[in-house]
Backbone as CSV, one residue per row, in Angstrom:
resi,resn,N_x,N_y,N_z,CA_x,CA_y,CA_z,C_x,C_y,C_z
1,MET,-87.546,14.747,-74.335,-86.224,14.641,-73.729,-84.576,14.856,-73.863
2,ALA,-83.628,16.263,-72.668,-83.148,16.535,-72.949,-81.584,15.415,-74.114
3,ASP,-81.155,15.986,-74.665,-79.560,15.269,-75.349,-78.449,15.157,-74.161
4,PRO,-78.124,14.169,-73.657,-77.771,13.979,-72.828,-75.793,14.772,-73.254
5,LYS,-75.752,15.287,-72.061,-74.392,16.311,-71.575,-73.248,16.006,-72.530
6,PRO,-72.599,16.309,-73.478,-71.348,15.466,-74.557,-70.247,15.372,-73.313
7,SER,-69.832,13.845,-73.815,-68.124,13.471,-72.195,-66.867,14.616,-73.143
8,ALA,-66.102,14.911,-72.376,-64.870,15.249,-72.874,-63.897,15.262,-73.978
9,PRO,-64.169,14.864,-75.912,-62.993,14.178,-76.360,-62.325,13.936,-75.618
10,LEU,-61.987,12.931,-75.926,-60.615,12.049,-75.975,-59.466,12.111,-77.140
11,ASN,-58.341,11.920,-77.104,-56.714,12.063,-78.286,-56.820,11.472,-78.666
12,GLY,-57.545,10.599,-79.324,-57.609,9.511,-80.668,-58.979,8.263,-80.011
13,ALA,-59.040,7.233,-80.610,-59.595,6.490,-80.116,-58.938,5.612,-78.942
14,TYR,-59.717,5.231,-78.136,-60.142,4.188,-77.027,-60.577,3.324,-76.826
15,TYR,-60.042,2.171,-76.816,-61.749,0.999,-76.673,-60.926,0.199,-75.802
16,GLY,-60.074,0.341,-74.693,-59.784,0.238,-73.858,-60.441,0.268,-72.886
17,PRO,-60.529,-0.840,-71.034,-61.365,-1.037,-70.540,-62.005,0.513,-69.258
18,PRO,-62.121,1.025,-68.575,-62.973,1.788,-67.989,-61.748,2.876,-67.167
19,ILE,-61.521,4.052,-67.048,-59.989,4.467,-66.232,-60.232,4.804,-64.797
20,PRO,-59.544,3.689,-64.028,-60.208,4.051,-63.435,-59.309,5.693,-61.959
21,PRO,-60.618,5.886,-61.113,-59.962,6.927,-61.237,-58.728,7.383,-60.009
22,TYR,-58.248,8.583,-60.461,-56.880,8.754,-59.824,-56.134,8.310,-58.202
23,ALA,-55.601,7.467,-57.180,-54.993,6.783,-56.059,-54.831,8.394,-55.153
24,ILE,-54.736,9.315,-54.687,-53.704,9.930,-53.910,-53.177,9.090,-53.621
25,PRO,-51.310,9.335,-53.318,-50.693,8.184,-52.356,-50.497,8.599,-51.029
26,ARG,-50.143,7.811,-49.488,-50.576,8.295,-48.181,-50.281,8.252,-47.876
27,ARG,-49.534,9.086,-46.993,-47.869,9.626,-46.684,-47.916,8.792,-45.175
28,ARG,-46.458,8.230,-44.860,-45.922,7.527,-43.919,-45.906,8.124,-42.816
29,ARG,-46.880,7.043,-41.839,-46.745,7.671,-40.560,-45.000,7.709,-40.195
30,HIS,-44.660,8.277,-39.391,-42.767,8.222,-38.480,-43.802,7.254,-37.149
31,SER,-43.245,6.294,-37.091,-43.407,5.322,-36.032,-43.159,6.706,-34.589
32,CYS,-43.667,5.821,-33.742,-43.286,6.746,-32.267,-41.970,6.201,-31.588
33,CYS,-41.369,5.190,-31.723,-40.577,4.524,-31.469,-39.288,5.715,-31.799
34,GLY,-39.259,6.113,-32.867,-38.364,6.102,-33.942,-38.343,7.445,-33.184
35,GLY,-39.346,8.185,-33.220,-38.988,9.942,-33.088,-38.837,9.910,-31.251
36,LEU,-38.903,9.224,-30.661,-38.849,9.247,-29.229,-36.654,9.160,-29.368
37,LEU,-36.376,8.050,-29.955,-35.155,6.685,-29.995,-33.839,8.811,-30.814
38,SER,-34.539,9.383,-31.196,-33.926,10.283,-31.816,-33.681,12.200,-31.020
39,SER,-34.583,11.876,-29.955,-34.964,12.380,-29.335,-34.162,12.628,-28.209
40,LEU,-33.929,11.237,-27.590,-33.269,10.416,-26.928,-31.004,10.789,-27.206
41,LEU,-30.889,10.943,-28.539,-29.667,11.128,-29.124,-29.256,12.108,-29.298
42,LYS,-30.375,12.646,-29.436,-30.296,14.792,-28.897,-29.757,15.176,-28.051
43,LEU,-30.548,14.195,-27.114,-30.480,14.765,-25.988,-28.618,14.088,-25.402
44,ILE,-28.422,13.264,-24.950,-27.653,12.799,-24.815,-25.913,13.679,-25.825
45,VAL,-26.011,13.739,-26.405,-24.900,14.662,-27.487,-25.122,15.678,-26.708
46,THR,-25.806,16.625,-26.545,-26.369,18.442,-25.906,-25.280,18.093,-24.818
47,ILE,-25.395,16.945,-24.071,-25.176,16.388,-22.022,-23.597,16.622,-22.668
48,VAL,-23.058,15.679,-23.894,-21.940,15.187,-23.660,-21.168,17.101,-23.461
49,ILE,-21.990,17.456,-25.022,-20.565,18.868,-25.251,-21.219,20.152,-24.341
50,VAL,-22.281,19.952,-23.947,-22.265,20.703,-22.530,-21.251,19.654,-21.568
51,LEU,-21.146,19.219,-20.841,-20.232,18.828,-19.882,-18.213,19.144,-20.459
52,GLY,-18.606,18.988,-21.630,-17.468,18.955,-22.865,-16.428,20.164,-22.721
53,ILE,-17.188,21.288,-22.705,-17.733,22.606,-22.687,-16.607,22.571,-21.667
54,ALA,-17.564,22.481,-19.860,-17.540,22.606,-19.068,-16.442,22.361,-18.518
55,ALA,-16.185,21.477,-18.510,-14.597,20.912,-18.038,-13.405,21.869,-18.447
56,LEU,-13.923,21.847,-20.454,-12.372,23.096,-20.653,-12.248,24.321,-20.297
57,VAL,-13.544,24.750,-19.887,-13.694,26.099,-18.558,-12.852,25.980,-17.407
58,LEU,-13.387,25.016,-17.009,-12.870,24.204,-15.458,-11.324,24.602,-15.265
59,TRP,-10.409,23.561,-16.424,-9.737,23.654,-16.719,-9.140,25.005,-17.421
60,LEU,-9.558,25.590,-18.067,-8.484,26.858,-18.216,-7.975,27.723,-17.216
61,ILE,-9.399,27.761,-16.779,-9.791,28.782,-14.986,-9.099,28.155,-13.822
62,PHE,-8.164,26.398,-13.282,-8.199,26.504,-12.215,-6.962,25.493,-13.168
63,ARG,-6.128,25.093,-14.152,-5.388,25.292,-14.536,-4.308,24.203,-13.549
64,PRO,-4.671,22.762,-13.574,-4.248,22.809,-12.970,-2.948,22.309,-12.440
65,ASN,-1.408,22.017,-11.692,-0.131,21.737,-11.619,-0.116,20.216,-11.418
66,LYS,1.139,19.647,-12.228,0.668,18.416,-11.531,2.075,17.904,-10.525
67,ILE,1.228,17.357,-9.387,1.372,16.531,-7.810,3.240,16.594,-7.820
68,LYS,3.862,16.525,-7.015,5.034,16.744,-6.790,5.653,16.272,-5.902
69,VAL,6.465,15.191,-5.768,6.746,14.468,-5.517,8.325,14.165,-4.861
70,TYR,8.592,13.751,-3.471,9.284,13.784,-3.247,9.844,11.993,-2.062
71,VAL,11.013,11.198,-2.129,11.571,10.980,-0.608,12.837,11.050,-0.325
72,GLU,11.421,11.752,1.081,11.974,12.390,2.217,13.794,11.819,2.880
73,ASP,13.084,10.197,3.228,13.776,9.660,3.538,13.499,8.031,3.510
74,ALA,14.715,7.287,2.989,14.579,5.568,3.330,15.322,4.787,4.493
75,THR,15.444,3.663,5.034,15.710,2.975,6.240,15.923,2.090,5.764
76,LEU,17.077,1.529,5.084,17.134,-0.147,4.823,17.791,-1.175,6.420
77,THR,16.824,-1.417,7.091,17.882,-2.104,8.625,17.879,-4.332,7.457
78,GLN,16.765,-4.180,7.193,17.716,-5.404,6.480,17.529,-5.851,5.232
79,PHE,18.348,-6.637,4.741,18.223,-7.222,3.024,18.941,-8.329,2.671
80,ASN,18.313,-9.151,3.238,19.741,-11.129,3.733,19.104,-11.377,2.601
81,LEU,19.359,-11.881,1.629,19.157,-13.538,1.100,19.966,-14.139,1.401
82,THR,19.201,-15.372,1.199,19.012,-16.925,1.443,19.736,-18.375,0.337
83,ASN,19.947,-17.832,-0.041,20.359,-18.873,-1.247,19.800,-19.962,-1.219
84,SER,20.009,-20.194,0.429,19.546,-22.265,0.949,18.769,-22.070,0.874
85,ASN,17.470,-21.153,0.318,16.033,-21.170,0.854,15.410,-20.714,-0.884
86,ASN,16.144,-21.411,-1.121,15.113,-20.905,-2.588,15.691,-19.471,-3.529
87,ASN,16.450,-18.523,-3.182,16.868,-17.279,-2.950,16.039,-16.387,-2.369
88,MET,15.352,-16.600,-0.957,14.748,-15.862,0.471,15.393,-14.737,0.237
89,LEU,14.617,-13.440,0.166,15.221,-12.297,1.255,14.338,-12.185,2.196
90,LEU,14.521,-11.500,2.919,13.770,-11.458,4.160,14.436,-9.690,4.269
91,TYR,13.677,-8.873,4.235,14.185,-7.714,4.257,13.239,-6.695,5.529
92,ASN,13.061,-4.997,5.515,12.169,-4.533,5.940,13.066,-3.320,5.977
93,LEU,12.322,-2.429,4.779,12.997,-0.858,4.650,11.022,0.150,4.828
94,SER,11.911,1.289,5.296,10.992,2.171,5.570,11.059,3.569,4.620
95,LEU,9.958,4.764,4.129,9.977,5.208,3.774,9.179,5.835,4.736
96,ASN,9.661,7.780,4.130,8.720,8.869,4.093,8.872,9.517,2.781
97,VAL,7.889,9.740,2.541,6.849,10.200,0.959,6.169,11.599,0.635
98,SER,6.885,11.663,0.407,6.406,13.795,0.801,6.017,13.895,-0.397
99,VAL,4.431,14.068,-0.522,3.614,14.378,-1.689,2.870,15.819,-1.641
100,ARG,2.989,16.410,-2.565,2.386,18.403,-2.588,1.672,18.656,-3.317
101,ASN,0.597,19.059,-3.362,-0.172,19.372,-4.029,0.317,20.999,-4.649
102,PRO,0.287,21.189,-5.403,1.058,22.227,-5.764,-0.216,23.821,-5.928
103,ASN,-1.153,23.528,-5.973,-2.360,23.877,-7.023,-2.968,25.434,-5.627
104,LYS,-3.406,25.855,-5.809,-4.547,27.114,-5.021,-5.875,26.648,-4.530
105,LYS,-5.804,26.424,-5.852,-7.941,25.816,-6.110,-8.259,24.992,-5.802
106,ILE,-8.065,23.633,-6.543,-7.663,22.772,-6.498,-7.195,21.254,-4.406
107,GLY,-8.604,20.647,-4.782,-8.158,20.008,-3.517,-7.899,18.799,-4.103
108,ILE,-7.737,17.834,-3.411,-7.328,16.405,-4.363,-8.074,15.329,-3.243
109,TYR,-8.961,14.382,-3.457,-8.943,13.420,-2.904,-8.410,11.683,-2.824
110,TYR,-7.584,10.926,-2.586,-6.383,10.177,-3.046,-8.121,9.049,-1.948
111,ASP,-8.421,8.543,-3.036,-9.222,6.994,-2.663,-9.335,5.538,-2.900
112,TYR,-7.772,5.721,-3.175,-6.854,4.792,-3.083,-5.038,4.640,-3.477
113,ILE,-4.224,3.915,-2.452,-3.105,4.323,-2.800,-2.183,2.684,-2.937
114,GLU,-1.430,2.350,-4.007,-0.725,1.148,-3.480,0.564,1.694,-3.642
115,SER,1.255,1.042,-2.401,2.392,1.065,-3.239,3.157,-0.248,-2.939
116,LEU,4.333,-0.774,-3.618,5.307,-2.058,-4.018,6.532,-1.243,-3.956
117,ALA,7.469,-2.111,-3.628,8.477,-2.465,-3.222,9.131,-3.401,-4.307
118,ILE,10.718,-2.693,-5.928,10.845,-3.360,-5.947,11.982,-3.729,-6.410
119,TYR,12.757,-4.475,-6.093,14.348,-4.776,-7.278,14.894,-5.911,-8.221
120,ASP,14.842,-4.816,-8.576,15.743,-5.505,-10.395,14.674,-6.409,-10.437
121,ASP,13.396,-5.200,-10.874,12.155,-6.031,-11.616,11.280,-7.017,-11.455
122,SER,11.898,-8.035,-9.300,11.149,-8.647,-8.613,10.188,-7.545,-7.706
123,ARG,9.332,-8.447,-7.746,8.056,-7.130,-6.731,8.593,-7.708,-5.327
124,PHE,9.348,-7.610,-4.260,8.966,-8.308,-3.067,8.257,-7.907,-2.050
125,GLY,8.158,-6.230,-2.026,7.185,-5.563,-1.194,5.752,-5.235,-1.784
126,PHE,4.388,-5.219,-0.844,3.562,-4.445,-1.200,2.882,-4.495,0.349
127,GLN,2.011,-2.812,0.114,1.181,-2.072,0.658,0.440,-1.307,0.272
128,ILE,-1.200,-1.569,0.984,-2.101,-0.039,0.614,-1.681,0.446,1.917
129,LEU,-1.933,1.806,1.837,-2.288,2.717,2.500,-3.443,3.358,2.554
130,PRO,-3.613,4.192,3.734,-4.960,4.803,3.846,-5.080,5.921,2.772
131,THR,-6.406,6.368,2.520,-7.120,7.337,1.860,-6.787,8.898,2.737
132,PHE,-6.636,9.674,1.383,-7.048,11.478,2.407,-8.162,11.848,1.476
133,TYR,-8.155,13.456,2.209,-7.824,14.025,1.147,-6.475,15.375,1.675
134,GLN,-6.655,16.237,-0.090,-5.885,16.546,0.069,-6.522,18.239,0.340
135,GLY,-5.587,19.332,0.588,-6.661,20.831,0.830,-5.023,21.580,-0.162
136,HIS,-5.327,22.677,-0.596,-4.794,24.088,-1.422,-3.619,23.401,-1.234
137,LYS,-2.357,24.154,-1.613,-1.192,24.037,-1.356,-0.757,23.135,-0.067
138,ASN,-1.241,21.391,-0.617,-0.846,20.930,1.153,0.868,20.260,0.857
139,THR,0.876,19.569,2.035,1.735,18.433,2.038,2.165,17.296,2.901
140,THR,1.543,16.328,1.586,0.812,14.727,3.282,2.302,14.355,2.910
141,ILE,2.720,13.522,3.760,3.351,12.677,4.480,3.432,11.124,4.124
142,LEU,3.709,9.611,3.285,3.212,8.876,3.016,4.615,7.696,3.211
143,SER,4.196,7.103,3.627,4.377,6.462,4.734,5.023,4.494,5.132
144,PRO,4.856,4.249,4.259,5.597,2.993,3.454,5.870,2.039,4.817
145,VAL,5.601,1.257,4.384,6.809,0.234,5.118,6.273,-1.210,5.275
146,PHE,7.580,-2.318,4.295,7.902,-3.692,4.196,8.605,-4.121,4.883
147,ALA,8.100,-4.737,5.558,8.788,-6.226,6.544,8.309,-6.949,6.026
148,SER,9.328,-8.095,5.580,8.672,-9.511,5.310,9.683,-10.989,4.495
149,GLN,9.195,-11.624,4.176,9.892,-11.644,3.171,9.794,-12.310,1.851
150,ASN,9.947,-12.917,0.948,9.702,-13.269,-0.243,9.902,-13.808,-1.069
151,ILE,10.551,-14.031,-2.109,11.368,-15.010,-3.068,11.753,-13.904,-4.649
152,LEU,13.176,-13.963,-4.928,12.767,-12.192,-5.699,13.654,-13.445,-6.963
153,LEU,13.197,-12.934,-8.590,12.650,-13.814,-9.711,14.012,-13.125,-10.184
154,GLY,14.199,-14.047,-11.570,14.265,-13.768,-12.620,16.008,-13.525,-11.804
155,ASP,16.625,-12.175,-12.637,18.264,-11.557,-12.942,17.803,-11.231,-11.562
156,ALA,17.353,-11.477,-10.727,17.480,-10.435,-9.120,18.556,-10.731,-8.259
157,PRO,18.523,-12.250,-7.994,19.835,-13.408,-7.208,21.108,-12.165,-7.592
158,ALA,21.160,-12.479,-8.807,22.683,-12.075,-9.651,23.419,-10.936,-9.007
159,THR,21.816,-9.659,-9.158,21.625,-9.129,-9.138,22.214,-8.138,-7.254
160,TYR,21.953,-9.114,-6.209,21.737,-8.313,-5.131,23.038,-9.137,-4.717
161,ALA,23.973,-10.358,-5.923,25.182,-10.184,-5.562,26.312,-9.820,-5.971
162,ARG,25.893,-8.628,-6.628,27.613,-7.723,-7.141,26.768,-6.782,-7.019
163,GLU,25.965,-6.305,-6.207,25.120,-4.659,-5.155,25.915,-5.226,-3.857
164,LYS,25.606,-6.239,-3.417,26.261,-6.487,-2.354,28.227,-6.623,-1.908
165,THR,28.286,-6.821,-3.457,29.609,-6.520,-2.746,29.958,-5.164,-2.667
166,GLU,29.581,-4.337,-3.673,29.718,-2.582,-3.997,28.725,-2.347,-3.899
167,GLY,28.060,-1.961,-1.713,28.037,-1.815,-0.525,26.351,-0.970,-0.607
168,PHE,26.074,-0.907,-1.928,24.540,-0.228,-2.082,23.463,-1.104,-2.796
169,TYR,22.151,-0.640,-2.423,21.077,-2.030,-3.078,20.389,-0.880,-3.191
170,ASN,19.726,-0.962,-5.440,19.266,0.509,-6.063,17.846,-0.094,-5.854
171,ILE,16.859,0.041,-4.965,15.635,-0.314,-4.907,14.367,0.775,-5.706
172,GLU,13.076,-0.410,-5.907,12.881,0.819,-6.126,11.192,1.274,-6.090
173,VAL,10.828,2.152,-5.688,9.468,1.978,-4.882,8.144,3.095,-5.980
174,LYS,7.048,2.358,-5.834,5.897,2.303,-6.944,4.985,2.848,-6.231
175,PHE,3.747,3.529,-6.568,2.709,4.141,-5.873,1.862,3.835,-7.336
176,TYR,0.672,3.622,-7.192,-0.763,3.181,-7.743,-1.413,3.851,-6.855
177,MET,-1.849,4.587,-7.821,-2.997,5.565,-7.150,-4.452,5.471,-7.508
178,SER,-5.538,5.900,-7.666,-6.656,6.374,-7.860,-7.565,7.485,-7.163
179,VAL,-7.359,8.733,-7.374,-7.660,10.175,-6.946,-8.846,11.646,-7.889
180,ARG,-9.876,12.488,-7.399,-10.140,12.879,-8.033,-10.453,14.562,-8.049
181,LEU,-9.800,15.216,-9.276,-9.672,16.274,-8.769,-11.144,17.308,-7.971
182,LYS,-10.725,18.142,-6.930,-12.192,18.822,-7.218,-11.831,20.433,-6.734
183,ALA,-12.941,21.439,-7.249,-12.299,22.803,-8.220,-13.705,22.883,-7.018
184,GLY,-13.878,24.127,-6.308,-15.267,24.326,-6.029,-16.641,23.007,-5.740
185,ILE,-17.767,23.767,-5.914,-17.705,22.716,-6.363,-18.028,21.009,-7.056
186,PHE,-17.515,21.776,-7.966,-16.796,19.931,-9.793,-15.946,19.587,-9.023
187,LYS,-16.133,18.125,-9.023,-15.324,17.020,-8.620,-14.753,16.373,-9.852
188,THR,-14.229,16.065,-10.068,-13.855,14.701,-12.194,-14.479,13.318,-11.292
189,HIS,-14.224,13.188,-12.247,-13.615,11.642,-12.777,-12.740,11.011,-12.338
190,HIS,-12.205,9.790,-11.920,-11.553,9.133,-11.451,-10.780,9.033,-12.493
191,ILE,-9.229,9.910,-11.743,-7.732,9.819,-12.530,-6.529,8.345,-11.501
192,LYS,-5.621,8.478,-12.413,-4.621,7.224,-12.265,-3.377,7.428,-12.231
193,PRO,-2.590,8.340,-11.123,-1.585,8.645,-11.687,-0.811,7.621,-10.990
194,LYS,1.161,7.420,-11.335,1.554,6.713,-10.629,2.994,7.560,-10.515
195,PHE,3.277,7.387,-8.976,4.557,8.237,-8.509,5.959,6.543,-8.650
196,ASP,6.705,7.368,-9.656,8.471,6.050,-9.184,8.936,6.670,-9.228
197,CYS,9.970,5.851,-7.260,10.735,6.167,-6.602,12.062,5.676,-7.183
198,ASN,13.042,5.659,-6.910,14.603,5.055,-7.664,14.903,5.312,-6.127
199,VAL,15.099,4.524,-5.118,16.420,4.905,-3.868,17.630,3.801,-4.042
200,ARG,19.047,4.953,-3.444,20.258,3.807,-3.302,20.327,3.625,-2.020
201,LEU,20.400,3.475,-1.707,20.661,2.556,-0.168,21.552,1.747,0.380
202,PRO,22.283,2.045,1.605,23.863,0.969,1.373,23.238,0.156,3.146
203,ALA,24.040,-1.019,1.795,24.022,-1.794,2.464,23.491,-2.468,3.478
204,PRO,22.642,-2.100,4.421,22.362,-2.970,6.536,23.900,-3.073,6.486
205,SER,24.127,-2.257,8.225,25.016,-1.827,8.691,24.799,-1.253,9.460
206,ALA,25.455,-1.470,11.109,25.692,-0.677,11.935,26.473,0.901,11.092
207,SER,27.708,-0.120,11.153,28.143,1.407,10.232,28.065,2.198,9.094
208,SER,27.188,1.380,8.973,26.868,2.618,6.886,25.699,2.903,7.152
209,LEU,24.515,2.569,8.662,23.277,3.703,8.558,24.145,4.572,8.826
210,LYS,25.245,4.567,10.223,24.944,5.949,11.340,26.218,6.746,10.575
211,THR,27.567,6.644,9.244,28.623,7.070,8.576,27.386,7.609,7.308
212,THR,25.912,6.518,6.803,26.001,7.737,5.318,24.239,8.318,5.195
213,PRO,24.205,9.916,4.772,22.820,10.250,5.005,22.651,9.773,4.266
214,PHE,20.760,9.616,3.977,20.055,10.035,2.803,20.053,11.497,2.079
215,GLU,20.382,11.157,0.799,19.364,12.324,-0.091,18.393,12.228,-0.543
216,ARG,18.029,13.791,-0.129,16.879,12.913,-0.880,16.395,13.530,-2.247
217,VAL,15.434,12.710,-2.947,15.169,12.102,-4.017,14.022,11.988,-5.128
218,LYS,13.991,13.006,-6.570,12.402,13.147,-6.663,12.392,11.992,-7.137
219,CYS,10.735,11.995,-7.021,10.356,10.750,-8.315,9.050,11.128,-9.413
220,ASP,9.190,9.982,-9.998,8.180,10.633,-11.646,6.794,10.650,-11.449
221,VAL,6.481,10.999,-12.012,5.119,11.813,-11.477,4.517,11.220,-13.332
222,ASP,3.704,10.128,-13.206,2.919,10.051,-14.521,1.489,9.838,-14.568
223,TYR,0.531,10.408,-15.501,-1.059,10.147,-14.938,-1.052,9.513,-16.404
């Protein structure tokens, strides 16, 4: 009978239980959901970067100029405050406001136009104007008309009494808009500019309306 093969010598005496075989650790598998979410985030970031670069390139190419707005004409035919009826103002105000698109390669969609008439921080008139598209280097006339009655609040009645003796009323007309710019086949998201026009109008009377010409007024444009 052959002798058994000698086992590998141990370093020193060993009296413990038998040593289990070495177990190789298993690799953790990434979940499919985690990989899909990571790919989706990378795609979104890439799209945002591409759109940002495209918008910057279009801006540098076309370089849009700010809209130019002027009050060309304004007529105040009625502006009477009745103190006996809780400071009720009877008014009739009409304006012609020119809106100029000075850009050669950019058109403008005016999707919403809201006009307000304000006297000493008290709003008395409101009108929604028709929407339109404005081509390159084009001028459009807005013609809001405020004719009704409303109550003047705050210090407006006192201001009215003072300006009535002076013969002129200082009225503020504001336009709130939602517009989109069009350059070639590209359109921007909605931008909301504001036009602020301050006009000084003579007190309504037959003599003042005939002898006092209206001076063109430039409006502030704020994006």
